[in-house]
C-alpha positions in Angstrom: 98.5 165.6 88.2 100.8 164.9 91.2 99.4 165.2 94.7 100.3 168.4 96.3 100.6 168.0 100.1 100.6 171.8 100.5 97.4 172.4 98.6 94.6 174.8 99.7 92.9 172.1 101.9 96.0 171.4 104.0 96.6 173.3 107.2 100.0 174.9 106.2 100.0 178.1 108.1 101.1 178.0 111.7 97.7 179.2 112.9 95.9 176.6 110.7 98.2 173.8 112.0 97.6 174.8 115.6 93.8 175.0 114.9 93.8 171.5 113.3 95.8 170.0 116.2 93.5 171.8 118.7 90.5 170.4 117.0 92.1 167.0 117.0 92.7 167.3 120.8 89.2 168.5 121.5 87.8 165.7 119.4 90.0 163.1 121.2 88.4 164.1 124.5 84.9 164.4 123.1 84.9 161.2 121.0 86.5 159.1 123.7 84.0 160.4 126.3 81.1 159.8 124.0 82.2 156.3 123.0 82.7 155.3 126.6 79.3 156.7 127.6 77.4 155.1 124.8 79.1 151.7 125.2 78.8 151.3 129.0 75.4 153.0 129.5 73.6 151.6 126.4 75.3 149.3 124.0 77.0 146.8 126.4 73.8 146.2 128.6 71.6 146.0 125.5 73.9 143.6 123.7 74.1 141.4 126.8 70.3 141.4 127.2 69.8 140.6 123.4 72.4 137.8 123.2 72.4 136.0 126.6 73.3 132.7 124.9 76.7 134.1 123.8 79.4 133.8 126.5 81.1 137.1 127.3 79.2 139.1 124.7 80.3 142.8 124.8 83.2 142.2 127.0 85.7 144.7 128.4 89.2 143.3 128.9 92.7 144.3 127.9 92.4 142.9 124.3 89.1 144.6 123.7 90.4 147.8 125.3 93.4 147.8 122.8 91.1 147.3 119.8 88.8 150.0 121.1 91.9 152.3 121.3 92.7 151.6 117.6 89.0 152.1 116.7 88.9 155.5 118.6 92.1 156.6 116.9 90.9 155.8 113.4 87.5 157.4 114.2 89.3 160.5 115.6 91.4 161.1 112.6 88.6 160.3 110.1 86.1 162.6 111.9 88.6 165.5 112.3 90.4 165.1 109.0 87.5 164.6 106.7 85.5 167.3 108.4 88.4 169.8 108.1 88.7 169.0 104.4 85.0 169.3 103.8 84.7 172.6 105.6 87.7 174.1 103.9 86.5 173.0 100.5 82.8 173.8 100.8 82.7 176.5 103.4 82.6 176.5 107.2 79.0 177.2 107.8 77.0 175.3 110.4 75.0 173.5 107.7 78.2 172.2 106.1 79.5 171.1 109.5 76.3 169.2 110.2 76.5 167.6 106.7 80.2 166.7 107.2 79.4 165.1 110.5 76.5 163.2 109.0 78.7 162.0 106.1 81.4 160.7 108.5 78.6 159.1 110.6 77.0 157.4 107.6 80.4 156.2 106.3 81.6 154.8 109.6 78.7 154.0 112.0 76.0 153.4 109.3 78.1 150.8 107.7 79.2 149.2 111.0 75.8 148.9 112.6 73.9 148.0 109.4 76.5 145.3 108.8 76.2 144.0 112.3 72.4 144.1 112.0 72.5 142.3 108.7 74.6 139.5 110.2 72.1 139.2 113.2 74.8 140.6 115.6 72.8 143.6 116.6 69.1 144.2 117.2 66.8 146.9 116.0 66.6 148.3 119.6 70.4 148.6 119.7 70.5 150.4 116.4 67.7 152.7 117.5 69.9 153.9 120.4 73.4 153.5 119.0 72.9 155.2 115.6 71.3 158.5 116.9 73.9 158.8 119.6 76.7 158.2 117.2 75.2 160.8 114.8 75.2 163.3 117.6 78.8 162.4 118.4 79.9 163.0 114.9 78.0 166.3 114.5 79.4 167.6 117.7 82.9 166.6 116.5 82.3 168.4 113.2 81.2 171.5 115.1 84.3 171.4 117.2 86.4 171.3 114.0 84.4 174.2 112.6 85.0 176.2 115.8 88.8 175.7 115.5 88.8 176.4 111.8 86.9 179.7 112.2 89.3 180.7 115.0 92.2 180.1 112.5 90.5 182.1 109.8 89.8 185.1 112.1 
């Protein structure tokens, strides 16, 4: 069966497209603010404290900034796109939004931080802070998608 790019899960109506792009914009602001806050307030100082023997651990320079931009872009499209698809497919209730945000969180942050922890590149203390804050970030992002989807359906 060929892939139909105009299927029921795709935002094809002008109001749906506008809602999707508005959700993407709202999440761009939210996710970038959340990532910056978590990194500078918690992760960077904790990583520097945990790994003082590593020169320039958790740096912030142009190269890192560019990679961080790519990370945030991928995260933005994954969080918004997957959540949109899940809410259209399974219903736009709050429970489904929280589940969608949790699924995106587990698929991105769970794998990232558990992999880093497994390679001794993160401590349990960092995980205890970074993972709950990342979960909150993804749930709020999913709720923003839900807000715009409901506006389009009204």
